[in-house]
N, C-alpha and C positions, 0 to 999 in steps of 0.2 A: 489691874484692868479697870478702865474708867467705867462708871455706871452707864448703862445703856440709855441713850436719850432718844426720845421719839421725835418725829418730824415736827410736831407742834412746838417743842421746846427749842428747836434749832432754827426757827424762822428768823431770817435776817432782820435786824433792826435798822430801819431807814427813816428818813423824814417823811411823814405822812403814811397813809395806808397803801400797801402794795395793791396792784390790780387783783380783783378776785380770781381771774384765770391763773395768775401767777401763783397765788396761794394754793390753788388746786394742783398746779404743776409741781410745786414744792412738796406738798404732801404725797402726791402720787409717785414721785421719782427720787426722793431723797435716798431711800434704801438702795435703790438700783444704782444710783451714782456712787454710793458708798462701796458697793460691790465692784464697780469699775475701778475705783481708786485702789481697793485692796488687791484686785487682780493685776493692777499696774505695779504693785510692789509696796504700797504704803501699809504701815501698821495703823491700828485703829485711830490713834490721835492724829497722825498725819492725814489719814483719809478724811476725818472730820474737817480738818483745816482746808484741805484741797477742795472738798465739796462745798463748804460754806463760801470760800472765796469764789468758786465757779458760779454758785447760785447768786451771789451778789453781782457778778458780771452779767449774768442773764437778766437780773432785775434792772440793771442800768440800761440794758439794750432791749428790754422786753418788746417794745413796739417796733424795733428795727429788725428783729431776728425772725426769719421764716420758719426755721425748725429748731425750737429751743432745746429739745433733747439732744440733738446732734451737737449743737453748740456747747451745751453743758458737758457732754461726754468728752469732747476734745479739750475743753478748758480744764476739766478735772485731770485728764491725763497730763496735760502740760504743767499743771500745778504740782502734781506728784513728782514729775521730772525735776522741776525747780527745787522742790524740797530735798529730793535725793541728791541733786547736784550740790546744793548748799551744804548738806551733811557730809558728803565726800570731801568737799573743799575744807570744811572745818576739821575733819579727821586728818586730812593730809597735812594741814598746818600744825596740828597737834603732834602728829608723828614726827614731822621735821623738827619741831622744838625738842621732843624727847631725844631724838638721835643726836642733834647738835649739842644739847645741854650736857650729855654724858660722853662726848667725844674727848679723846686725849689729845692735848697739844703735841705737835710733832717733836718738840724738844724734851718732853717728859718721858720718863721710863715707862715702858709698856706694861702697866699693871694688869691690863686686860688679858694678856697672854700668860702672865705669871699665874699658874694654877693656884698656888698658895695665896696670892694676893686676892684673886677672885673669890676663893673660898672664905678668906677672912672678911671680905666685904659682905658676902652673902650671909656670913655668920652674924652680922649686925642686924639682919632683917628677921622678921617673924616668919613662921612657916607659911602663913597665908601670903605674905609679900613675896617670898621665894617662889611660890606657885605662880604668882602674877608675872614675875621676872621670867620664869621658865616659858610662859606663854608668849611674852613679848619677844623673847629670843627666837620664837618660831615665826617672827614677823607678822604677828597678829596686831590689829589695832586695839586700843583700849575697849572699844565697843565690842569687838569680837572676843576679847578676853573675858569681858563680862558675860557674854552669851555662853562661852565654853565652860566657864567656871560656875555658871548659874548665879551670878551676883548682879547687882544693879550697876549701871554705868557709873553712877555717882560714887558707889562704894569702891570701884576700881580707881577712879580719879583721886579719891581721898587717900587710898592706900599708896598711890604713886607720890602724892604730896608728902605723906608720912615717911615713905622710903627716902626721899631726898633729904628730909629733916634728919632722919637717923644717920644717913651716910655722912652728912655734913658734921653732925655731932661726933662721929667716929673719926673725923679728920679727912674725909673725902669731899672734895668740892667739884660739882659739875662744871664743865667748861661753859663759859658764856656763849650765847648764840652767835653764830658767824654771820647771821643775817643782819646787815647794817640798817639802822633806822635813822631817820633824820636827827642830827644832833648827837648821835652816839659816837664815842671815840673807841677805837679798837684797843683792847687791853688784853694782856696775857696774865691769867690767874693760874697759880700752881694748882695741881690737882689735890695734893695732900697738904695739910697744915704744916707738917714738919719741913716741907720744901720751901716754905716762905722765908 
């Protein structure tokens, strides 16, 4: 949890001094705007970002806004929605990559259905990594896996990277992404080293 910051330490840095009424508005309403952000679904860090961005917008339009609090509330809500939309998009891209990177090419034997093959692959992983795989098979995102297992998101991402490395070392190769990028050539890589 981030250390609690008071409204004074969160004052936006702009060129010149802000109007005195704005400074009072900032101090009087920062915590209330944080509550609005948190009620909208933001975690503390996201709420701080959403509120600070909203207060900068209020400062830019200070002399044009009739009701600064209403404007700030609407802007905070919109900022939280942007943050959440961006996070969902990032997680969706990440999940697509994970699914595509471990798909089996159509002409390869189906090692995923072969129970012994799956058990052999899982045997290459640590118990903690197998726990992560079990949650991923429940169609959870890495962020959700982290929450369910009580680990940090970065720890789950690191474990996924290590899993790929372990499986490659054991002879299993993930399938390259099917998403074409500019300049990429489509290639067929065998799933296991011995198939090369």
